[in-house]
N, CA, C and O atoms as a Maestro MAE file, in Angstrom:
{
 s_m_m2io_version
 :::
 2.0.0
}

f_m_ct {
 s_m_title
 :::
 protein
 m_atom[348] {
  # First column is atom index #
  i_m_mmod_type
  r_m_x_coord
  r_m_y_coord
  r_m_z_coord
  i_m_residue_number
  s_m_chain_name
  s_m_pdb_residue_name
  s_m_pdb_atom_name
  i_m_atomic_number
  :::
  1 25 18.548 -2.972 -11.413 1 A "UNK " " N  " 7
  2 3 17.191 -2.110 -11.653 1 A "UNK " " CA " 6
  3 2 16.037 -3.015 -11.565 1 A "UNK " " C  " 6
  4 15 15.994 -4.165 -12.002 1 A "UNK " " O  " 8
  5 25 14.999 -2.301 -10.883 2 A "UNK " " N  " 7
  6 3 13.775 -3.124 -10.561 2 A "UNK " " CA " 6
  7 2 12.484 -2.272 -10.894 2 A "UNK " " C  " 6
  8 15 12.519 -1.088 -10.558 2 A "UNK " " O  " 8
  9 25 11.454 -2.707 -11.463 3 A "UNK " " N  " 7
  10 3 10.326 -2.027 -11.915 3 A "UNK " " CA " 6
  11 2 9.380 -2.119 -10.674 3 A "UNK " " C  " 6
  12 15 9.551 -3.047 -9.884 3 A "UNK " " O  " 8
  13 25 8.323 -1.138 -10.451 4 A "UNK " " N  " 7
  14 3 7.585 -1.275 -9.393 4 A "UNK " " CA " 6
  15 2 6.738 -2.445 -9.390 4 A "UNK " " C  " 6
  16 15 6.355 -2.938 -8.329 4 A "UNK " " O  " 8
  17 25 6.404 -2.949 -10.597 5 A "UNK " " N  " 7
  18 3 5.490 -4.256 -10.660 5 A "UNK " " CA " 6
  19 2 6.336 -5.371 -10.144 5 A "UNK " " C  " 6
  20 15 5.722 -6.307 -9.631 5 A "UNK " " O  " 8
  21 25 7.652 -5.438 -10.190 6 A "UNK " " N  " 7
  22 3 8.279 -6.472 -9.622 6 A "UNK " " CA " 6
  23 2 8.376 -6.396 -8.062 6 A "UNK " " C  " 6
  24 15 8.351 -7.380 -7.324 6 A "UNK " " O  " 8
  25 25 8.488 -5.129 -7.671 7 A "UNK " " N  " 7
  26 3 8.285 -4.945 -6.258 7 A "UNK " " CA " 6
  27 2 7.106 -5.431 -5.507 7 A "UNK " " C  " 6
  28 15 7.150 -5.853 -4.351 7 A "UNK " " O  " 8
  29 25 5.970 -5.335 -6.300 8 A "UNK " " N  " 7
  30 3 4.813 -5.731 -5.756 8 A "UNK " " CA " 6
  31 2 4.649 -7.223 -5.587 8 A "UNK " " C  " 6
  32 15 3.769 -7.651 -4.840 8 A "UNK " " O  " 8
  33 25 5.436 -8.012 -6.230 9 A "UNK " " N  " 7
  34 3 5.589 -9.399 -6.209 9 A "UNK " " CA " 6
  35 2 6.397 -9.958 -5.050 9 A "UNK " " C  " 6
  36 15 6.395 -11.161 -4.791 9 A "UNK " " O  " 8
  37 25 7.109 -9.031 -4.339 10 A "UNK " " N  " 7
  38 3 8.009 -9.337 -3.207 10 A "UNK " " CA " 6
  39 2 7.439 -9.280 -2.058 10 A "UNK " " C  " 6
  40 15 6.696 -8.321 -1.848 10 A "UNK " " O  " 8
  41 25 7.624 -10.235 -1.073 11 A "UNK " " N  " 7
  42 3 7.202 -10.270 0.411 11 A "UNK " " CA " 6
  43 2 8.224 -9.518 1.272 11 A "UNK " " C  " 6
  44 15 9.447 -9.620 1.176 11 A "UNK " " O  " 8
  45 25 7.469 -8.667 2.217 12 A "UNK " " N  " 7
  46 3 8.348 -7.893 2.960 12 A "UNK " " CA " 6
  47 2 8.439 -8.541 4.362 12 A "UNK " " C  " 6
  48 15 7.463 -8.950 4.990 12 A "UNK " " O  " 8
  49 25 9.821 -8.591 4.813 13 A "UNK " " N  " 7
  50 3 9.976 -9.342 6.271 13 A "UNK " " CA " 6
  51 2 10.866 -8.451 7.080 13 A "UNK " " C  " 6
  52 15 11.921 -7.927 6.722 13 A "UNK " " O  " 8
  53 25 10.269 -8.375 8.207 14 A "UNK " " N  " 7
  54 3 11.031 -7.391 9.122 14 A "UNK " " CA " 6
  55 2 12.012 -8.160 9.917 14 A "UNK " " C  " 6
  56 15 11.632 -9.078 10.642 14 A "UNK " " O  " 8
  57 25 13.449 -7.777 9.799 15 A "UNK " " N  " 7
  58 3 14.391 -8.565 10.372 15 A "UNK " " CA " 6
  59 2 14.621 -8.268 11.815 15 A "UNK " " C  " 6
  60 15 15.514 -8.906 12.374 15 A "UNK " " O  " 8
  61 25 13.850 -7.271 12.589 16 A "UNK " " N  " 7
  62 3 13.981 -7.065 13.831 16 A "UNK " " CA " 6
  63 2 13.324 -8.175 14.696 16 A "UNK " " C  " 6
  64 15 13.823 -8.529 15.764 16 A "UNK " " O  " 8
  65 25 12.088 -8.752 14.150 17 A "UNK " " N  " 7
  66 3 11.325 -9.705 14.845 17 A "UNK " " CA " 6
  67 2 11.058 -10.868 13.913 17 A "UNK " " C  " 6
  68 15 10.381 -11.757 14.430 17 A "UNK " " O  " 8
  69 25 11.372 -11.037 12.862 18 A "UNK " " N  " 7
  70 3 11.183 -12.135 11.777 18 A "UNK " " CA " 6
  71 2 9.808 -12.088 11.278 18 A "UNK " " C  " 6
  72 15 9.456 -13.068 10.621 18 A "UNK " " O  " 8
  73 25 8.864 -11.039 11.477 19 A "UNK " " N  " 7
  74 3 7.582 -11.133 11.137 19 A "UNK " " CA " 6
  75 2 7.404 -10.772 9.630 19 A "UNK " " C  " 6
  76 15 7.994 -9.825 9.109 19 A "UNK " " O  " 8
  77 25 6.596 -11.550 9.010 20 A "UNK " " N  " 7
  78 3 6.183 -11.202 7.633 20 A "UNK " " CA " 6
  79 2 5.125 -10.082 7.605 20 A "UNK " " C  " 6
  80 15 4.060 -10.151 8.218 20 A "UNK " " O  " 8
  81 25 5.500 -9.075 6.862 21 A "UNK " " N  " 7
  82 3 4.621 -7.875 6.936 21 A "UNK " " CA " 6
  83 2 3.574 -7.812 5.839 21 A "UNK " " C  " 6
  84 15 2.586 -7.080 5.896 21 A "UNK " " O  " 8
  85 25 3.908 -8.766 4.672 22 A "UNK " " N  " 7
  86 3 2.994 -8.697 3.537 22 A "UNK " " CA " 6
  87 2 3.595 -8.471 2.345 22 A "UNK " " C  " 6
  88 15 4.809 -8.665 2.298 22 A "UNK " " O  " 8
  89 25 2.940 -8.048 1.215 23 A "UNK " " N  " 7
  90 3 3.332 -7.752 0.037 23 A "UNK " " CA " 6
  91 2 3.221 -6.323 -0.385 23 A "UNK " " C  " 6
  92 15 2.275 -5.636 0.001 23 A "UNK " " O  " 8
  93 25 4.165 -5.850 -1.172 24 A "UNK " " N  " 7
  94 3 4.077 -4.347 -1.441 24 A "UNK " " CA " 6
  95 2 3.005 -4.121 -2.319 24 A "UNK " " C  " 6
  96 15 2.825 -4.814 -3.321 24 A "UNK " " O  " 8
  97 25 2.266 -3.160 -1.983 25 A "UNK " " N  " 7
  98 3 0.859 -2.814 -2.686 25 A "UNK " " CA " 6
  99 2 1.105 -1.402 -3.418 25 A "UNK " " C  " 6
  100 15 0.261 -1.073 -4.252 25 A "UNK " " O  " 8
  101 25 2.099 -0.613 -3.197 26 A "UNK " " N  " 7
  102 3 2.307 0.724 -3.743 26 A "UNK " " CA " 6
  103 2 3.770 1.198 -3.311 26 A "UNK " " C  " 6
  104 15 4.375 0.706 -2.358 26 A "UNK " " O  " 8
  105 25 4.243 2.177 -4.099 27 A "UNK " " N  " 7
  106 3 5.577 2.790 -3.754 27 A "UNK " " CA " 6
  107 2 5.206 4.355 -3.679 27 A "UNK " " C  " 6
  108 15 4.160 4.837 -4.114 27 A "UNK " " O  " 8
  109 25 6.114 4.972 -3.131 28 A "UNK " " N  " 7
  110 3 5.933 6.329 -2.814 28 A "UNK " " CA " 6
  111 2 7.313 6.911 -3.545 28 A "UNK " " C  " 6
  112 15 8.428 6.597 -3.127 28 A "UNK " " O  " 8
  113 25 7.128 7.726 -4.598 29 A "UNK " " N  " 7
  114 3 8.319 8.382 -5.462 29 A "UNK " " CA " 6
  115 2 8.434 9.784 -5.217 29 A "UNK " " C  " 6
  116 15 7.395 10.443 -5.216 29 A "UNK " " O  " 8
  117 25 9.468 10.317 -5.021 30 A "UNK " " N  " 7
  118 3 9.758 11.714 -4.904 30 A "UNK " " CA " 6
  119 2 9.949 12.185 -6.308 30 A "UNK " " C  " 6
  120 15 11.039 11.962 -6.835 30 A "UNK " " O  " 8
  121 25 9.039 12.797 -6.961 31 A "UNK " " N  " 7
  122 3 9.059 13.179 -8.193 31 A "UNK " " CA " 6
  123 2 10.122 14.283 -8.596 31 A "UNK " " C  " 6
  124 15 10.531 14.263 -9.756 31 A "UNK " " O  " 8
  125 25 10.567 15.183 -7.774 32 A "UNK " " N  " 7
  126 3 11.408 16.046 -7.936 32 A "UNK " " CA " 6
  127 2 12.872 15.513 -8.017 32 A "UNK " " C  " 6
  128 15 13.671 16.149 -8.704 32 A "UNK " " O  " 8
  129 25 13.268 14.411 -7.376 33 A "UNK " " N  " 7
  130 3 14.428 13.707 -7.395 33 A "UNK " " CA " 6
  131 2 14.421 12.462 -8.330 33 A "UNK " " C  " 6
  132 15 15.428 11.985 -8.853 33 A "UNK " " O  " 8
  133 25 13.185 12.014 -8.465 34 A "UNK " " N  " 7
  134 3 13.023 10.539 -9.106 34 A "UNK " " CA " 6
  135 2 13.511 9.487 -8.369 34 A "UNK " " C  " 6
  136 15 13.981 8.502 -8.938 34 A "UNK " " O  " 8
  137 25 13.451 9.583 -7.046 35 A "UNK " " N  " 7
  138 3 13.850 8.674 -6.076 35 A "UNK " " CA " 6
  139 2 12.790 7.818 -5.319 35 A "UNK " " C  " 6
  140 15 11.748 8.368 -4.964 35 A "UNK " " O  " 8
  141 25 12.974 6.683 -5.092 36 A "UNK " " N  " 7
  142 3 11.899 5.936 -4.364 36 A "UNK " " CA " 6
  143 2 12.080 6.313 -2.925 36 A "UNK " " C  " 6
  144 15 13.185 6.164 -2.404 36 A "UNK " " O  " 8
  145 25 11.058 6.795 -2.247 37 A "UNK " " N  " 7
  146 3 11.143 7.327 -0.937 37 A "UNK " " CA " 6
  147 2 10.697 6.154 0.061 37 A "UNK " " C  " 6
  148 15 11.270 6.012 1.141 37 A "UNK " " O  " 8
  149 25 9.721 5.377 -0.321 38 A "UNK " " N  " 7
  150 3 9.028 4.449 0.657 38 A "UNK " " CA " 6
  151 2 8.253 3.357 -0.290 38 A "UNK " " C  " 6
  152 15 7.904 3.614 -1.442 38 A "UNK " " O  " 8
  153 25 8.045 2.154 0.336 39 A "UNK " " N  " 7
  154 3 7.200 1.329 -0.063 39 A "UNK " " CA " 6
  155 2 5.862 1.265 0.907 39 A "UNK " " C  " 6
  156 15 5.942 1.619 2.084 39 A "UNK " " O  " 8
  157 25 4.792 0.852 0.405 40 A "UNK " " N  " 7
  158 3 3.570 0.681 1.231 40 A "UNK " " CA " 6
  159 2 2.977 -0.766 1.079 40 A "UNK " " C  " 6
  160 15 2.805 -1.404 0.041 40 A "UNK " " O  " 8
  161 25 2.724 -1.100 2.299 41 A "UNK " " N  " 7
  162 3 2.049 -2.460 2.614 41 A "UNK " " CA " 6
  163 2 0.715 -2.371 2.967 41 A "UNK " " C  " 6
  164 15 0.370 -1.386 3.620 41 A "UNK " " O  " 8
  165 25 -0.189 -3.297 2.629 42 A "UNK " " N  " 7
  166 3 -1.670 -3.084 3.232 42 A "UNK " " CA " 6
  167 2 -1.522 -3.547 4.773 42 A "UNK " " C  " 6
  168 15 -0.823 -4.453 5.226 42 A "UNK " " O  " 8
  169 25 -2.246 -2.801 5.334 43 A "UNK " " N  " 7
  170 3 -2.331 -3.130 6.862 43 A "UNK " " CA " 6
  171 2 -3.303 -4.275 7.204 43 A "UNK " " C  " 6
  172 15 -4.112 -4.703 6.380 43 A "UNK " " O  " 8
  173 25 -3.191 -4.733 8.414 44 A "UNK " " N  " 7
  174 3 -4.003 -5.849 8.871 44 A "UNK " " CA " 6
  175 2 -5.503 -5.584 8.539 44 A "UNK " " C  " 6
  176 15 -6.085 -4.511 8.696 44 A "UNK " " O  " 8
  177 25 -5.975 -6.624 8.104 45 A "UNK " " N  " 7
  178 3 -7.435 -6.729 7.741 45 A "UNK " " CA " 6
  179 2 -7.627 -6.343 6.108 45 A "UNK " " C  " 6
  180 15 -8.735 -6.444 5.582 45 A "UNK " " O  " 8
  181 25 -6.590 -5.949 5.454 46 A "UNK " " N  " 7
  182 3 -6.722 -5.686 4.106 46 A "UNK " " CA " 6
  183 2 -6.760 -6.976 3.341 46 A "UNK " " C  " 6
  184 15 -6.066 -7.925 3.704 46 A "UNK " " O  " 8
  185 25 -7.606 -7.049 2.217 47 A "UNK " " N  " 7
  186 3 -7.721 -8.450 1.524 47 A "UNK " " CA " 6
  187 2 -7.326 -8.037 0.049 47 A "UNK " " C  " 6
  188 15 -8.034 -7.298 -0.634 47 A "UNK " " O  " 8
  189 25 -6.120 -8.587 -0.383 48 A "UNK " " N  " 7
  190 3 -5.506 -8.217 -1.784 48 A "UNK " " CA " 6
  191 2 -5.241 -6.665 -1.698 48 A "UNK " " C  " 6
  192 15 -5.189 -6.100 -2.790 48 A "UNK " " O  " 8
  193 25 -5.081 -5.952 -0.671 49 A "UNK " " N  " 7
  194 3 -4.755 -4.592 -0.749 49 A "UNK " " CA " 6
  195 2 -5.824 -3.591 -1.076 49 A "UNK " " C  " 6
  196 15 -5.566 -2.405 -1.280 49 A "UNK " " O  " 8
  197 25 -7.120 -4.137 -1.124 50 A "UNK " " N  " 7
  198 3 -8.203 -3.171 -1.592 50 A "UNK " " CA " 6
  199 2 -9.342 -3.337 -0.612 50 A "UNK " " C  " 6
  200 15 -10.073 -2.370 -0.399 50 A "UNK " " O  " 8
  201 25 -9.550 -4.484 -0.001 51 A "UNK " " N  " 7
  202 3 -10.833 -4.534 0.787 51 A "UNK " " CA " 6
  203 2 -10.454 -4.733 2.325 51 A "UNK " " C  " 6
  204 15 -9.694 -5.609 2.736 51 A "UNK " " O  " 8
  205 25 -11.116 -3.766 3.122 52 A "UNK " " N  " 7
  206 3 -10.797 -3.905 4.517 52 A "UNK " " CA " 6
  207 2 -10.334 -2.605 5.187 52 A "UNK " " C  " 6
  208 15 -10.722 -1.563 4.660 52 A "UNK " " O  " 8
  209 25 -9.614 -2.528 6.196 53 A "UNK " " N  " 7
  210 3 -9.356 -1.354 6.970 53 A "UNK " " CA " 6
  211 2 -8.496 -0.492 5.916 53 A "UNK " " C  " 6
  212 15 -7.827 -0.983 5.007 53 A "UNK " " O  " 8
  213 25 -8.639 0.964 6.215 54 A "UNK " " N  " 7
  214 3 -7.922 1.714 5.445 54 A "UNK " " CA " 6
  215 2 -6.494 2.174 5.765 54 A "UNK " " C  " 6
  216 15 -5.904 3.067 5.157 54 A "UNK " " O  " 8
  217 25 -5.973 1.408 6.865 55 A "UNK " " N  " 7
  218 3 -4.537 1.670 7.251 55 A "UNK " " CA " 6
  219 2 -3.583 0.883 6.334 55 A "UNK " " C  " 6
  220 15 -3.864 -0.227 5.884 55 A "UNK " " O  " 8
  221 25 -2.389 1.567 6.082 56 A "UNK " " N  " 7
  222 3 -1.396 1.029 5.367 56 A "UNK " " CA " 6
  223 2 -0.063 1.263 6.072 56 A "UNK " " C  " 6
  224 15 0.099 2.288 6.735 56 A "UNK " " O  " 8
  225 25 0.861 0.380 5.954 57 A "UNK " " N  " 7
  226 3 2.137 0.531 6.621 57 A "UNK " " CA " 6
  227 2 3.161 1.066 5.538 57 A "UNK " " C  " 6
  228 15 3.357 0.487 4.469 57 A "UNK " " O  " 8
  229 25 3.800 2.251 5.934 58 A "UNK " " N  " 7
  230 3 4.647 2.894 5.008 58 A "UNK " " CA " 6
  231 2 6.151 2.589 5.535 58 A "UNK " " C  " 6
  232 15 6.459 2.799 6.709 58 A "UNK " " O  " 8
  233 25 6.899 2.169 4.750 59 A "UNK " " N  " 7
  234 3 8.296 1.844 5.130 59 A "UNK " " CA " 6
  235 2 9.133 2.698 4.399 59 A "UNK " " C  " 6
  236 15 9.182 2.542 3.179 59 A "UNK " " O  " 8
  237 25 9.832 3.618 4.962 60 A "UNK " " N  " 7
  238 3 10.717 4.590 4.240 60 A "UNK " " CA " 6
  239 2 12.130 3.910 3.868 60 A "UNK " " C  " 6
  240 15 12.624 3.006 4.541 60 A "UNK " " O  " 8
  241 25 12.697 4.438 2.754 61 A "UNK " " N  " 7
  242 3 13.801 3.849 2.268 61 A "UNK " " CA " 6
  243 2 14.952 3.457 3.175 61 A "UNK " " C  " 6
  244 15 15.640 2.453 2.991 61 A "UNK " " O  " 8
  245 25 15.107 4.303 4.147 62 A "UNK " " N  " 7
  246 3 16.286 4.032 5.067 62 A "UNK " " CA " 6
  247 2 16.086 2.904 5.822 62 A "UNK " " C  " 6
  248 15 17.091 2.422 6.346 62 A "UNK " " O  " 8
  249 25 14.860 2.282 6.030 63 A "UNK " " N  " 7
  250 3 14.545 1.081 6.740 63 A "UNK " " CA " 6
  251 2 14.607 -0.250 5.888 63 A "UNK " " C  " 6
  252 15 14.455 -1.369 6.378 63 A "UNK " " O  " 8
  253 25 14.833 -0.007 4.640 64 A "UNK " " N  " 7
  254 3 14.914 -1.024 3.622 64 A "UNK " " CA " 6
  255 2 16.434 -1.607 3.558 64 A "UNK " " C  " 6
  256 15 17.318 -0.909 3.061 64 A "UNK " " O  " 8
  257 25 16.715 -2.901 4.072 65 A "UNK " " N  " 7
  258 3 17.959 -3.334 4.023 65 A "UNK " " CA " 6
  259 2 18.561 -3.963 2.999 65 A "UNK " " C  " 6
  260 15 19.727 -3.760 2.662 65 A "UNK " " O  " 8
  261 25 17.629 -4.909 2.359 66 A "UNK " " N  " 7
  262 3 18.048 -5.620 1.336 66 A "UNK " " CA " 6
  263 2 16.844 -5.885 0.363 66 A "UNK " " C  " 6
  264 15 15.781 -6.263 0.855 66 A "UNK " " O  " 8
  265 25 16.947 -5.716 -0.904 67 A "UNK " " N  " 7
  266 3 15.893 -6.205 -1.958 67 A "UNK " " CA " 6
  267 2 16.445 -7.372 -2.710 67 A "UNK " " C  " 6
  268 15 17.333 -7.238 -3.553 67 A "UNK " " O  " 8
  269 25 15.888 -8.558 -2.382 68 A "UNK " " N  " 7
  270 3 16.296 -9.836 -2.984 68 A "UNK " " CA " 6
  271 2 15.331 -10.083 -4.098 68 A "UNK " " C  " 6
  272 15 14.433 -9.318 -4.450 68 A "UNK " " O  " 8
  273 25 15.658 -11.364 -4.660 69 A "UNK " " N  " 7
  274 3 14.979 -11.811 -5.723 69 A "UNK " " CA " 6
  275 2 13.325 -12.050 -5.227 69 A "UNK " " C  " 6
  276 15 12.394 -11.700 -5.953 69 A "UNK " " O  " 8
  277 25 13.160 -12.566 -4.155 70 A "UNK " " N  " 7
  278 3 11.819 -12.913 -3.705 70 A "UNK " " CA " 6
  279 2 11.305 -11.974 -2.640 70 A "UNK " " C  " 6
  280 15 10.099 -11.755 -2.530 70 A "UNK " " O  " 8
  281 25 12.247 -11.393 -1.819 71 A "UNK " " N  " 7
  282 3 11.893 -10.890 -0.536 71 A "UNK " " CA " 6
  283 2 12.468 -9.579 -0.491 71 A "UNK " " C  " 6
  284 15 13.409 -9.327 -1.244 71 A "UNK " " O  " 8
  285 25 11.960 -8.586 0.406 72 A "UNK " " N  " 7
  286 3 12.437 -7.353 0.697 72 A "UNK " " CA " 6
  287 2 12.680 -7.373 2.381 72 A "UNK " " C  " 6
  288 15 11.694 -7.473 3.110 72 A "UNK " " O  " 8
  289 25 13.843 -7.288 2.871 73 A "UNK " " N  " 7
  290 3 14.302 -7.210 4.204 73 A "UNK " " CA " 6
  291 2 14.228 -5.889 4.801 73 A "UNK " " C  " 6
  292 15 14.954 -5.018 4.322 73 A "UNK " " O  " 8
  293 25 13.513 -5.624 5.711 74 A "UNK " " N  " 7
  294 3 13.409 -4.273 6.320 74 A "UNK " " CA " 6
  295 2 13.683 -4.475 7.827 74 A "UNK " " C  " 6
  296 15 13.616 -5.584 8.358 74 A "UNK " " O  " 8
  297 25 13.992 -3.350 8.479 75 A "UNK " " N  " 7
  298 3 14.355 -3.366 9.885 75 A "UNK " " CA " 6
  299 2 13.473 -2.321 10.419 75 A "UNK " " C  " 6
  300 15 13.754 -1.140 10.215 75 A "UNK " " O  " 8
  301 25 12.547 -2.618 11.011 76 A "UNK " " N  " 7
  302 3 11.409 -1.805 11.615 76 A "UNK " " CA " 6
  303 2 11.168 -2.162 13.140 76 A "UNK " " C  " 6
  304 15 10.953 -3.279 13.611 76 A "UNK " " O  " 8
  305 25 11.249 -1.023 13.756 77 A "UNK " " N  " 7
  306 3 10.716 -1.149 15.215 77 A "UNK " " CA " 6
  307 2 9.189 -0.900 15.147 77 A "UNK " " C  " 6
  308 15 8.823 0.133 14.587 77 A "UNK " " O  " 8
  309 25 8.264 -1.735 15.659 78 A "UNK " " N  " 7
  310 3 6.892 -1.685 15.355 78 A "UNK " " CA " 6
  311 2 6.369 -0.197 15.817 78 A "UNK " " C  " 6
  312 15 5.368 0.268 15.272 78 A "UNK " " O  " 8
  313 25 6.988 0.455 16.716 79 A "UNK " " N  " 7
  314 3 6.674 1.746 17.200 79 A "UNK " " CA " 6
  315 2 6.645 2.798 16.195 79 A "UNK " " C  " 6
  316 15 5.917 3.789 16.222 79 A "UNK " " O  " 8
  317 25 7.665 2.436 15.139 80 A "UNK " " N  " 7
  318 3 7.878 3.444 14.113 80 A "UNK " " CA " 6
  319 2 7.032 3.084 12.739 80 A "UNK " " C  " 6
  320 15 7.107 3.875 11.799 80 A "UNK " " O  " 8
  321 25 6.341 2.057 12.640 81 A "UNK " " N  " 7
  322 3 5.491 1.811 11.644 81 A "UNK " " CA " 6
  323 2 4.391 2.878 11.416 81 A "UNK " " C  " 6
  324 15 3.484 3.028 12.235 81 A "UNK " " O  " 8
  325 25 4.480 3.532 10.412 82 A "UNK " " N  " 7
  326 3 3.499 4.679 10.205 82 A "UNK " " CA " 6
  327 2 2.459 4.272 9.236 82 A "UNK " " C  " 6
  328 15 2.690 3.513 8.295 82 A "UNK " " O  " 8
  329 25 1.283 4.811 9.499 83 A "UNK " " N  " 7
  330 3 0.042 4.611 8.545 83 A "UNK " " CA " 6
  331 2 0.401 5.644 7.275 83 A "UNK " " C  " 6
  332 15 1.142 6.625 7.333 83 A "UNK " " O  " 8
  333 25 -0.309 5.161 6.150 84 A "UNK " " N  " 7
  334 3 -0.058 5.898 5.093 84 A "UNK " " CA " 6
  335 2 -0.528 7.401 5.113 84 A "UNK " " C  " 6
  336 15 0.062 8.323 4.550 84 A "UNK " " O  " 8
  337 25 -1.593 7.492 5.792 85 A "UNK " " N  " 7
  338 3 -2.229 8.808 5.880 85 A "UNK " " CA " 6
  339 2 -1.374 9.707 6.810 85 A "UNK " " C  " 6
  340 15 -1.605 10.915 6.854 85 A "UNK " " O  " 8
  341 25 -0.352 9.120 7.584 86 A "UNK " " N  " 7
  342 3 0.349 9.939 8.609 86 A "UNK " " CA " 6
  343 2 1.714 10.305 7.717 86 A "UNK " " C  " 6
  344 15 2.466 11.174 8.160 86 A "UNK " " O  " 8
  345 25 2.006 9.687 6.551 87 A "UNK " " N  " 7
  346 3 3.278 9.908 5.985 87 A "UNK " " CA " 6
  347 2 3.421 11.322 5.434 87 A "UNK " " C  " 6
  348 15 4.476 11.675 4.906 87 A "UNK " " O  " 8
  :::
 }
 m_bond[347] {
  # First column is bond index #
  i_m_from
  i_m_to
  i_m_order
  :::
  1 1 2 1
  2 2 3 1
  3 3 4 2
  4 3 5 1
  5 5 6 1
  6 6 7 1
  7 7 8 2
  8 7 9 1
  9 9 10 1
  10 10 11 1
  11 11 12 2
  12 11 13 1
  13 13 14 1
  14 14 15 1
  15 15 16 2
  16 15 17 1
  17 17 18 1
  18 18 19 1
  19 19 20 2
  20 19 21 1
  21 21 22 1
  22 22 23 1
  23 23 24 2
  24 23 25 1
  25 25 26 1
  26 26 27 1
  27 27 28 2
  28 27 29 1
  29 29 30 1
  30 30 31 1
  31 31 32 2
  32 31 33 1
  33 33 34 1
  34 34 35 1
  35 35 36 2
  36 35 37 1
  37 37 38 1
  38 38 39 1
  39 39 40 2
  40 39 41 1
  41 41 42 1
  42 42 43 1
  43 43 44 2
  44 43 45 1
  45 45 46 1
  46 46 47 1
  47 47 48 2
  48 47 49 1
  49 49 50 1
  50 50 51 1
  51 51 52 2
  52 51 53 1
  53 53 54 1
  54 54 55 1
  55 55 56 2
  56 55 57 1
  57 57 58 1
  58 58 59 1
  59 59 60 2
  60 59 61 1
  61 61 62 1
  62 62 63 1
  63 63 64 2
  64 63 65 1
  65 65 66 1
  66 66 67 1
  67 67 68 2
  68 67 69 1
  69 69 70 1
  70 70 71 1
  71 71 72 2
  72 71 73 1
  73 73 74 1
  74 74 75 1
  75 75 76 2
  76 75 77 1
  77 77 78 1
  78 78 79 1
  79 79 80 2
  80 79 81 1
  81 81 82 1
  82 82 83 1
  83 83 84 2
  84 83 85 1
  85 85 86 1
  86 86 87 1
  87 87 88 2
  88 87 89 1
  89 89 90 1
  90 90 91 1
  91 91 92 2
  92 91 93 1
  93 93 94 1
  94 94 95 1
  95 95 96 2
  96 95 97 1
  97 97 98 1
  98 98 99 1
  99 99 100 2
  100 99 101 1
  101 101 102 1
  102 102 103 1
  103 103 104 2
  104 103 105 1
  105 105 106 1
  106 106 107 1
  107 107 108 2
  108 107 109 1
  109 109 110 1
  110 110 111 1
  111 111 112 2
  112 111 113 1
  113 113 114 1
  114 114 115 1
  115 115 116 2
  116 115 117 1
  117 117 118 1
  118 118 119 1
  119 119 120 2
  120 119 121 1
  121 121 122 1
  122 122 123 1
  123 123 124 2
  124 123 125 1
  125 125 126 1
  126 126 127 1
  127 127 128 2
  128 127 129 1
  129 129 130 1
  130 130 131 1
  131 131 132 2
  132 131 133 1
  133 133 134 1
  134 134 135 1
  135 135 136 2
  136 135 137 1
  137 137 138 1
  138 138 139 1
  139 139 140 2
  140 139 141 1
  141 141 142 1
  142 142 143 1
  143 143 144 2
  144 143 145 1
  145 145 146 1
  146 146 147 1
  147 147 148 2
  148 147 149 1
  149 149 150 1
  150 150 151 1
  151 151 152 2
  152 151 153 1
  153 153 154 1
  154 154 155 1
  155 155 156 2
  156 155 157 1
  157 157 158 1
  158 158 159 1
  159 159 160 2
  160 159 161 1
  161 161 162 1
  162 162 163 1
  163 163 164 2
  164 163 165 1
  165 165 166 1
  166 166 167 1
  167 167 168 2
  168 167 169 1
  169 169 170 1
  170 170 171 1
  171 171 172 2
  172 171 173 1
  173 173 174 1
  174 174 175 1
  175 175 176 2
  176 175 177 1
  177 177 178 1
  178 178 179 1
  179 179 180 2
  180 179 181 1
  181 181 182 1
  182 182 183 1
  183 183 184 2
  184 183 185 1
  185 185 186 1
  186 186 187 1
  187 187 188 2
  188 187 189 1
  189 189 190 1
  190 190 191 1
  191 191 192 2
  192 191 193 1
  193 193 194 1
  194 194 195 1
  195 195 196 2
  196 195 197 1
  197 197 198 1
  198 198 199 1
  199 199 200 2
  200 199 201 1
  201 201 202 1
  202 202 203 1
  203 203 204 2
  204 203 205 1
  205 205 206 1
  206 206 207 1
  207 207 208 2
  208 207 209 1
  209 209 210 1
  210 210 211 1
  211 211 212 2
  212 211 213 1
  213 213 214 1
  214 214 215 1
  215 215 216 2
  216 215 217 1
  217 217 218 1
  218 218 219 1
  219 219 220 2
  220 219 221 1
  221 221 222 1
  222 222 223 1
  223 223 224 2
  224 223 225 1
  225 225 226 1
  226 226 227 1
  227 227 228 2
  228 227 229 1
  229 229 230 1
  230 230 231 1
  231 231 232 2
  232 231 233 1
  233 233 234 1
  234 234 235 1
  235 235 236 2
  236 235 237 1
  237 237 238 1
  238 238 239 1
  239 239 240 2
  240 239 241 1
  241 241 242 1
  242 242 243 1
  243 243 244 2
  244 243 245 1
  245 245 246 1
  246 246 247 1
  247 247 248 2
  248 247 249 1
  249 249 250 1
  250 250 251 1
  251 251 252 2
  252 251 253 1
  253 253 254 1
  254 254 255 1
  255 255 256 2
  256 255 257 1
  257 257 258 1
  258 258 259 1
  259 259 260 2
  260 259 261 1
  261 261 262 1
  262 262 263 1
  263 263 264 2
  264 263 265 1
  265 265 266 1
  266 266 267 1
  267 267 268 2
  268 267 269 1
  269 269 270 1
  270 270 271 1
  271 271 272 2
  272 271 273 1
  273 273 274 1
  274 274 275 1
  275 275 276 2
  276 275 277 1
  277 277 278 1
  278 278 279 1
  279 279 280 2
  280 279 281 1
  281 281 282 1
  282 282 283 1
  283 283 284 2
  284 283 285 1
  285 285 286 1
  286 286 287 1
  287 287 288 2
  288 287 289 1
  289 289 290 1
  290 290 291 1
  291 291 292 2
  292 291 293 1
  293 293 294 1
  294 294 295 1
  295 295 296 2
  296 295 297 1
  297 297 298 1
  298 298 299 1
  299 299 300 2
  300 299 301 1
  301 301 302 1
  302 302 303 1
  303 303 304 2
  304 303 305 1
  305 305 306 1
  306 306 307 1
  307 307 308 2
  308 307 309 1
  309 309 310 1
  310 310 311 1
  311 311 312 2
  312 311 313 1
  313 313 314 1
  314 314 315 1
  315 315 316 2
  316 315 317 1
  317 317 318 1
  318 318 319 1
  319 319 320 2
  320 319 321 1
  321 321 322 1
  322 322 323 1
  323 323 324 2
  324 323 325 1
  325 325 326 1
  326 326 327 1
  327 327 328 2
  328 327 329 1
  329 329 330 1
  330 330 331 1
  331 331 332 2
  332 331 333 1
  333 333 334 1
  334 334 335 1
  335 335 336 2
  336 335 337 1
  337 337 338 1
  338 338 339 1
  339 339 340 2
  340 339 341 1
  341 341 342 1
  342 342 343 1
  343 343 344 2
  344 343 345 1
  345 345 346 1
  346 346 347 1
  347 347 348 2
  :::
 }
}
């Protein structure tokens, strides 16, 4: 079991290209099912998740491959990285 605060301390790494995507800034939860649907990472240009561009990367649950102690491994093709306002 993992709290959302613990997720925010984890770095997200894309296993398809080895790129560091950043740290989790938010989560999207389906309130009807009580299920985590996606994690949100500040987009390029964001500073501590609050200052900068308004784009964010949304990674849906199906693309999360492993949640470890310090990192979250995802498998994302850059073409499918969606911005928060497109979710």
